[in-house]
N, C-alpha and C positions, 0 to 999 in steps of 0.2 A: 573604522566607519568609512563608507564610500558615498560620494556625492557626485552630482553631475559636473560640478566645477569647483575647484579649490583655488582661492586667491591667497597670495603671500602677503607679508606685512608691507612690502614696498610697492604694491600694485597701485596704479593711479585710478582716479574716479572714472575716467573715460572708458577704461577697459571693463570695469564692473558694469557701467551703463550699457556698453555694446553687447555684453553677454546676457544681462539679466533684464534690463528695462526696455531696451530698444524693441524687441519683439512685442512687448505689451503696447507700446505706442503705435506700432504698425497695426495691430489688431484694433486699437481704439479708433483709428481713422477709417478702418474698414467696417466699423459698426459692431465690434465685439467688445465685451466687458473684460476687465482685467483687475487683478488684486495683487499688490506687492507689499509685503510687510517684512520688517526686520525683527529678528528674534534672538535673544541671548540674555546673559546675566547682566546685572547692572554694572555700568562702567566699561562695557566691551566695545563701544563705538557705534551703537545703532543710530543715534541722532546725527553723528558725524557722517555716517554713510548716507543717510537720507537727505540732510541739508547741505553738508559740505563745510568748507572753511573759506575765508577770504582768499581769492585768487584761484581757488579750485572748487568749483561748485559740485554739489552732490547729485544724487539721482533726481531729486525733485526739480531743480532749475534746469537740468538738462532735458528732462521730459517736456517741460513747458517750452523750452527753446525749439526742440524738434517739432512739436505740434505746430507752433506758429510759423516756423520755416516752411512747413509742408502746406499749410492751408492759407498762408498770407494773402495771395492774390484772389482767393475764392471766398473770403469772409463776407458774410452778410452784414448789412448795416445794423446798427444797434437797435434793439427792440423789434426786429423782424421776427425773431423767435422769442416766445414768451413762455416761461415755465409756470405751470399752475401749482396748486397746493396739494395735488394728488400724484406727484411724481410723473406728471405728463408734460407735454410741450405742445403749444399752439403756434400757428404761423399767421402773420399779419401781412397786409400789403405794405408797400413802401410809404403810401400816404398815411396809413394808420400808425406806422412806425414813426414817421416824422411828427405827427401830432403827439404821440407818446413821449418823444424826446423833448418837445417843447413844453409839455405839461410837467415832466420831471425837472426840467431846468427852472421852471417857475416855482417849484416847491422849495421851502427853506430847509432842506435836509442836506447832509454832506453828499457831495457829488461823488460819482464813481471815480476813482483815481485814474488820472490820464497818464499815458506813457510819455507825453511830450515834456512834462515838467521835470524839474531837477530830481534825481533819485537820491534816496537816503544813502549817505556814504557807508552806513553800517552794513548794508548788504549789496552795494553796487558792484563790488568785486566778485561776488558769488555768481551773478548772472551774466558776467562778461565772458560768455562762452564763445570761443573763436572757431569751433569745429564746423558750424553751419550744417549740422546733420539734418537730413530731411527724408521723408518717405517718398519712394519712387512710385509712379503710376497712381497718383491721386486722381480721383474722379473729377474731371474739370467741369462736368455738367451739374455739379452740386454746389450749394452754398453752405457755409459752415458758421457756427457760433460756439464759443467756449464759455462755459459757466463753471465757477469754482465755489467751493464751500469748505469750511474748516470747522471740525468739531473735535471734542475730546470726551473720553469716557473716564470719569473720576469717581471712585468709590461706587462703581456700577450705576452711575447716573450720567446722562448725556447732556453736554453743554455746548452752546453755539459760541465759538470764539470770535465770530464776526458780528455779533449782535452789538448794536450801538448803545443799548441800555447800560446803566452803571452796573458793574459786575461786583457783587459782594461775596465774601467767603461764606461757607456754610455755617450757620448759626441758628439757634432756636428763635422762634417767633416770640415777640414781647407785646403785651397789650399796653393800654394807656396808663395802667397803674404800675408800670415798670416791673411786672412779674411775668414769668413764663406762662405761655398759653397752655392749658391743660391738654395732655396727650399730643403736644406739638413738639416732640423731641427731634431736633435736627432734620427739619424739612428742607431739602436742597432747593434753593431758589433758581429760577430760570432753566430748570431741567426740561429736556425735550422728550417726546414720546416716540416710540417706534410704531409704524403702521405698515400695512401690506396693501399694495396697489392692486389694480384689476388684473395685472399680469403676475401676481403673487411675488412681486419683488418688494424687498424691505427698504423703507426710507424713513428719514427723520422729519417729523412734521414741524412746520414753522421754522425751518432752518434757513438762514440767509444764504442766497445763491447770487453771486455777482457775475455779470457778464463782462468779460475782459477781451481786449483786442490785441494785446502784445504780451511778450514775456515779462517785461518790466512791470506792467500793470498787474499781471497775475501774481508775480512774486511779492509785489508791495502789499497786495491783499493777504498773502500768506504771512508775511512778516508782521503785519498788524495783528493777526490772530496769534502768532507765535509769542508775542510779548505777553499775552494773557494766559498762556499755558502755565500750568502749575509745575514748578520745580522746587526742590529743596536740597539742603546740604545734609548729607549723611556721612557715615564713617567710610563708605566705599566710593562715593562720588560727590564732588563739590556741587555739581549742578545735576542732580538725579531727577529724571522725569518721574513724576508721581501719578501720571495718567497715561492712557493710550490715546495718541492723537491720530486723526484720520483726515487727510486732505483729499477731497473728492474733486476730480476733473470730469465734467460732463461735456460731451461733444454732440451738439444737435446738427443734423444735416438733412437737407431736403433737395430734390432735383428742381432744375429750372423748367419752365414751361416750354412749349414747342417752339416759341420764338427765341428762347434763350435769353430773355430780358429779365423776367420777374420770377419769383419763387412760385412753384406749383402750389396752389391753394388747396391741397388735399392732406388732411391730417394723417391718413393711413400711410402716406409715402414718407413721413418724417421718421428718421432713425435717431434714437437717443442712446449713445454708448457711454460707458462710465469707466474711469480708471481711478482706483482707490489706492492711495499711498499711505500705509499705516506704519507709524513708529510706536512699537509696543514698549511699554515700560518693562524694565528689567526685573527678572525674578531674583529674589534676595532672601537670605536667612536672617531672621531678626536677631539671632545670637551673634551675628557678625556686624550688622549695622547698628546694634544697640539702640533700636528704635523704641520710642515711647510715645504715648498719647496719640496725636493725629498721625504721626509717622507710622506708628505700629498699625493703626487702622488702615492707612493707605496700603502698607505692605501686605496686609491680610487680603484686601480686596484685589490687589494686583495678582498675588499668587493664586487666589481662587479663580479669577478669570482665565489665567493661563492654564490652570488645571482643567477647567471646563473645555478649553480649546483642545488640550491633549485627549480628553475623554471623547470628544466628538470625532477626532481623527481616528482614534482606536476603534470606535464603534463602526465608522465607515469602512475601515480596513477589515474588520471582522465580517461585516455584511458582504463585502466583496469577495473575501477568501472562501467563506464557508456557505455562501448563499442564504444566509439568514436575513431576517427583516426586522432587526431590532430598531427601536425608536432612538434617533440621535437627539441627545439632550441640548438642543440649541438654546432653548429658553432659560437655561440655568444662568446665562450670563448675557449682558447686552452686547459684548464683543462678538460672540458667536451668533447671536440672534440677528445682528445687523448684516453679517456676511453669510447668512444661511444659503442664499441662492448660489453663491460661488461654490460652496461645498456640494451643492446639488447638481452642479454642472453648467451653471449659467455664466461661463467665462473661464479665463485662464488664471491660475494662481501660481505666484512665484514667492519663494521665501529665501531671505538672506540670513544666514546664521552667523552671528558675530561671536567670536571666541576670544577671550582674553588669556594670554599664555601665563598668567600669574599662577604660582603654585597654590595660592589660597583658594582660587576658583576652580580647582581640579574637579571636585565632586559635582559642582553645579554645571561645569562645562560638559562633563560626561552625560548628565541628564539631558542637557540641551541637544547634544549631538545624537543621542539615542532617539529622542523624539523626532529630530529633523530627518534622520535616516528612515524612520518608520513612515513619515508622511510621503516619501517618494513612492511607496508601494500602493498608495490610494489613487485610483483612477475614477474619473467622473465623466459623464457623457457631455458632449459638446452640443450647443444649440445649432439648429439648421440656419443657413444663411438666409438673409432677407430676400424676397423676390424682387425682380427688376421692375422698373416703372413702365417699360415698353416704349419710351420715347427714343428718337434718333440720337445716337451718341455723337458728340462733337458739335452740337448745335450752338454752344456758346461762342466758340471761336469762328464758326462759319457766319453766324449773324453779325459778329463783331467785324469780320472782314467785309461783309456786305455793306454794313453801315459806313465803314471807312471808304469803300469804293464809291458809294453813292455820294458821300460828301465831296469826294474828289471830283466826281463828274459835275456836280452842281457848281463847284468852284470853277471848273473849266468852262461851263456855259456862260459864265459872267465875262469872258474874254481871256485872251492869253496873258499869262503872268510871267513877267521877266523876259519879254521878247521871244518866248517859245512859240513855235508854229503850231497852230491849232489843226487838228485832224478834222476833215469835212464830215459833217453829220449826214444822216440818211436823207433828211429833208433837203439839205443843200445839194446832195448828189442828184436828187430828183429834179430840182429846179434847174440844175445845169443841163439835164437832158431835154428840157423843153426848148422849142425854137426861140431864138431871140426876138424880142419886140423891136419893130422898126421905130424910126424916129417919129415922135408925136408932135413936133412943132408945126404949126400952121402959120405960114408967113403970108400966104395969099388967100383971099377969100374965094378965089376960083380954083383952089387946089383940090382936084378930084382923086388924087392918088394916095395921099397919106392916110385918109380915113379908111378906104377899102383895104389897103395893105394891113392896117391895124386890125380891122375886123377879121380879115383872113387869118392873121397870126393868132388872134384870140380864139377863133374857131378851131384852128389846129391844136392849140393848147387845150381847149375844152375836150376835143376828141381824144387827145393823148391822155388827158386826166381821166376820162371815162374808161379808156382801155386799161390804164393803171389801176383804176378802182376795181374794174371787173377782175383783173389779174390778182389784185390784192384780196378780193373776196374769194376767188378760187383758192388762192394760197391759204387764206384763213380757214376755209372749209377743209382743205386737205390737211392742214395742221391740226384742226379739231379732230378730224378722223384719225390722224396718227396719234393724237393724244388719247382719244378714246381707246384705240387699239392698245396703246401702251398701258393705259389704266387697266384694261381688261387683262392684259398679259401680266401686269404687276399684281393685280388682284388674284389671278389664278396662281401665280408664283407664291403670293403670300399665303393663299389657302394651302398650297402644296407644302410650303415651308412650315406653316402652322401644324399641318398633319404630321410632317416629319418631326417637328419639335414635340408634339404630343406623344408620338411613338418613342422618341428619344427619352422624354420625361418618364413615360411608362417603363421603358427599359432601365433608366436610371433608378426609378423607384424600386423596380424588381431587383436590380443589383444591390441597392441599399438594403432592401429587405434580406437579400441573400447574405450580404456582408454582416448585417446584424445577427442573422442566424448563425453564420460561421463564427462570428466573434463570441456569441454565447456558447457555441459548441467548443470553441477553443478554450474559453474560460472553464467550461465543464471538464474538458479533457485535462487542462492544467490542474484543476482541482483533483481529478481522479489520479493524475500522475503523482501529484503531491501525496495523496493518500497512499498510493501504491509504494511510493518511495519510503514513506513512514512505515508502512507495513513491512516492506523489505528490510528496513533497518531493524524493526522489532524482531523479524524472523532471524536476521543475521545475529542479533544479540542473543536470541534464544538458542541458535545453533552453537554459538561460542560457549554459552553456558552449559549446553548439553555435552559439548565436546570436553569441556573442563570437568563436568561431572563424570563423564565416561572415563576420562583419564584417571580421575581420583578413584573411581570404583575399580578400574583395572589394577591400579596400584594397590588398592585395598585387598583385591582378590589375590594378587601376587603375595602380599604379606600374609594373608590367611593361608595360602598354599604352603608358604615356607614354614609358618607356625604349625600347620598340620603335619608337615614332614618331620619337623622337630618333635612334635607331640607323639607321632607314630614311633619315631626312634626311641623316645623316652619310654613310651608304653611297652615297646618291645623289650627294652632293658628291664623295666619293672616286671614284665611277664616272666622273663628269664629268671630274674632274681626270685620272684614268688614261686616259680616252678621248682627252683633249686631248694628253697626253704621247705616247701611242702614235701619234696622228695625226702629231705632229711627228717622232717617230722614223721613221715610215714615209716621210714626206717626205724626211727626211735620208738614209735608206737608198736611196730611189729616186734621189735626186740623186747619191749615191755610186756607185750601179750605172750610172747614165747616164754619169758621168765615167769609170768604168772601161771601159765599152764604147766610149766615144769614144777613150780611149787605145789600146785594142786595135785599133780601126779605123784610128787614125793610124799605129800600128806596121805594120799590114798595108799601108797605103798607101805608107809609106816603103820597105818591102821590095819592093813592086811597082815603085816608081820605080827602085830600084837594079837590079832585074832587067831593067827596060826599058832602062836605060842600058847594061847589059852586052850586051843583045841588039843594041841599035842601034849600039854601038861595039865591034865584034868585034876590030878590028885593034889597038886600043890595049890596053896592058897593064892589066889590072884591078887596081885598088888597093883595099885593104881600108879600109873606113871608118875614119876617124880615131877615136882614143880619145875625143875630145871628143864626137863625135856618138854613139858608143856609150854614153858616160857620160850624155849627155843623154837618150838613149833609156832607158838603164837607170834614170835618175832619174825619167823620166816614167812608167816602168812599175812602179817600186817603190812602189806604193801599199799602204796598210794593207789587210789583208783585211777583209771586212765582219764586223760583230760576229756572234757566235754567236746563233742565234735564241733560245736559252733563257737568254741573259744578262740580267741585271736591267736594267730601263730606266734610262737616264741622261739627265741634263739636258744640252742643247747649250750649250756655253760659247764665247763669243767669245774669241779669242786676245788676251791683254792684254800689255802690256809688263811687263818685270821691275821697273819702278819703281812698280808699283801697290801694293806693300806685301804681296805674297803670300809665304807661306813655302814653301820647297821641301825635298824629301828628295833629297839628292845621293847616289845609290847608286853607289859605286865598288868593284867587286869587287877582291879582293887580287891576282888574277892579271893585272891590267892592267899594261902596260909604260909607264913614264913617257916622254913625248916632249919633245924640247927645241925645240919650235916657239915662234915669237914669239906666235902667237895661242893662248891657253889658255881653255877654258870656265870662266867665273867667274859664280857665282850668289850674289847677296847674300842675307843672312838665311836661309841654307840649313843643313840638318842633314846632315852628311856621315856616312854609315854604310857599313860593309863588307858587311853583310847586312841586307836589308829586314826591319823588325819592325813589328808592329801598334802598338806604343807610339809609334814615330816617325811612322807614318802618321797617328795620331790627332791629332798636333800640327800637321800641315801640310795644305794643300789642293792641292799640286802635287808631281809625282814625276818624277825624271829618272834614267835608267839609262845609265851610260857603258860602251859595249861596244866592244872592239877586235878586229879580224880582219885577216888578210893579204889584200891586194888581188891582182888577177891579175898585176900587175906586180911582186909581191913586196914592196910597201910596206905599212906599217901604216895601216889605215883605222879611224878612230875615229868611232863613231856615238852620238849623244845621243838616246835614245828617251824622249820626254816624254809625260806623261799627267796626267789629273785624278784626284784622290782624293775619294771620297764614301763616306758611311756606308750600310751595308746595313740591311735590316729586321731581321736577326738581331743587330744590335749590333756587327758587325765593320766592317772597312775594305776597300774594293775600289778598283782602279785601272783606268781606261779610257784606253788610249793614243790620243793625238790627233795626234802629229807626230814626225818623225824628222829630225834634223840630222846631216850627214856632214862630218867633218873629215879631209882626206887630204893627205899630204905626198908630193910628186913630185920626182924628181931630174932636172936638165936633161939629164944624159947617161944617159937611160933606155935600155932595150933597144930594139934596132931591130926594125922590123916584119918579119914574115916575108914573103919574096918569094913572090909569087903565080905560079903557073904560067901559061904562055901560054894554056893552055886550062883555065880553071877549071872545076871540076866543080860544077855547080849543087847537086847533092845534098850535097856536102861543105860548100859555102857555107851551105846551109840548115841543115846540122847545126851548123856553126860559129856561125851567127847564133842558132840555138836555144840553143847552149851559152852564148853571150854573153848571151842573154835570161835564162836561168836564173841565170847568174853574177851579173848585175847586180841581181837581185832581193834583197830584204832577207833576210838569213840568221837572223833572230830569229823564233822560234815562241812563240806565247802559248798556254798550256794552263791550264785551270781545274781544280784538284784540291782535294779537301777536306783540311784540316789544314795548309795552307801557312802560312808565317810572314808573308806579305804581306797576309793577310786571308782572308776566306772563299773558299778555292779559287783561289788565284792563284800561278803559278810562271812563270819564264821560263827559256829554255834558249838558249845561244849555241853555235854550232858553227863553230869556225874552219876555214877552207879552206886 
């Protein structure tokens, strides 16, 4: 946190006064208002900073001492200035003031404390300030009077600490029956009201304001009110202030008249300035002070008033920064309502932040310093200086010097004092220029010379007196003429100067207007600069986010490119592998097709040979080919059909022996009839099932279906249909048939062959051979369907003949 000035723990009161309070006292004497208040947590030294300690006075006694050191020779007599009940001041003549003093002295009321009597030793050391600090360039043509008042704000009520009436604590009103008055809960006695005067300044009505003439007298008034201030013992401070105290110093000043003797009897020329010294109560947390009852109520009101003060400062700052016009909540608290004018610009405001370095006060101290730093950013307008009275400056001392010189001359007219030689006056010098008078003694009655000589001398003196009178009249006329010329020249110069002054005032007004415009423009530009800085910050943040997003996307694209390259390499390998598999499959299918065509060609050749034999041997009885040959043909023709084109590619496996350790699925439908043959199909390590299932197929890599049907001769023919089991891409199991083994039982006494006619019909034989060809073919059809129990789309159907 940054502040205009930071004082250490060993700083003396004089240094704090010179930096903080001295400029406020100077402004007070120059007719400007000021406000100084101490702010901080409870027990941080606010009252000590304001009042001081014995031997080292605080800010308040030093301010009083500087005021009276500056205006001491120029103070007006008591009751020349008289405050009214509407925050105004009237001026009286010295005669009226004397009558007022006599009337006050006759009243049986406590007199105003005098600075000549013995001081209370309790505070005598506090006001014994040896610095003799004073304000330079005090207007010597003014007279001054100081008025002090002392109030406190307790539980958001204002009380007069200088009031002579008996002071009672807050309690409910009781009637004659010793019962509480209805709806009369805790009415604060002797509380004062806030009013607004004609200049829109706030003041406390009915507040006691005492006129003081010395530092001792003013501090005695303060000490009398200080004894009435509410303090209490809490967990954090033995003498904790339970209210906000306000000591108000009012300085009334008015110019002297043209003679420099009496006060100018014009109320418009009176200037009333005010300096308020505020000792705020400390903010505190009830969980630390363990406050209860009245202490808890007091702490709540203290914290509420301080919170309102913070709110007012924050709203002023927001209105200043953003150009808004929000209403400042001054009326929410008596503290802020009383000093509303200061926050609106009617004076200078100074704040001393007291911080306690205790670790327990860390959180509260942070809040205090944060608020104090924010208050520095609030700027308020200053009032315009008061106009001049237009009288000649320095008239007090010139008239005083004139009176002293006149008194000295009058004293000299009475004769020389102490044997000093007297300077001849103008009348004496004129008498010395007259001719001397002759002797006027008449010793003889017949003396004719003495009287004529005396008459002649008197005539000469009369002529000379007439000449001097005429010369004096001429000189008076010339002097009057010179005075008139001088008056006219002075008047013309005065008009000229007034014209120049009016021009300068117009120029100054124009410059002030221009300054105000430039200040508004500066504030607007500062606001725009702040907005642009915030916008630039937002854009920079967006730029950083976009750069990070771009980097992440570029990394993602790089990863995708590398994944794409790996996928392309993988696909190329899969394509090569699939191409190789299909090439092998095509070779296998071509070989199977070639074998099938060769078998068909062999069957046709056999038929042609039989037909040739029948044709070449017509006389012999034709015999039907034996069953062995038909069976051989049928066996040769009963090849597996080629795989379906859309069947999944399979790997070609070489037929291995059963002793290779392969597991088989032995599928024996329940409709099969057991045969009592010596040779029975036996497969080791086989899983025998009645219905093929995917679970059984997943455990084996070979499949065998036992199928029974009736042969053409009526015997049971058993066929073992074998195939390979492999996994499909969908995660299921599929079977590809590779071989068929046939087991057939024949009886030695089988049925006889049919006798052929002598002339066999070729068409009938062809039909019979065709029937034999179809009959000898495998009667097992393979169909791929979805949802079959053998895997992805596999079923078999057997049709007995």
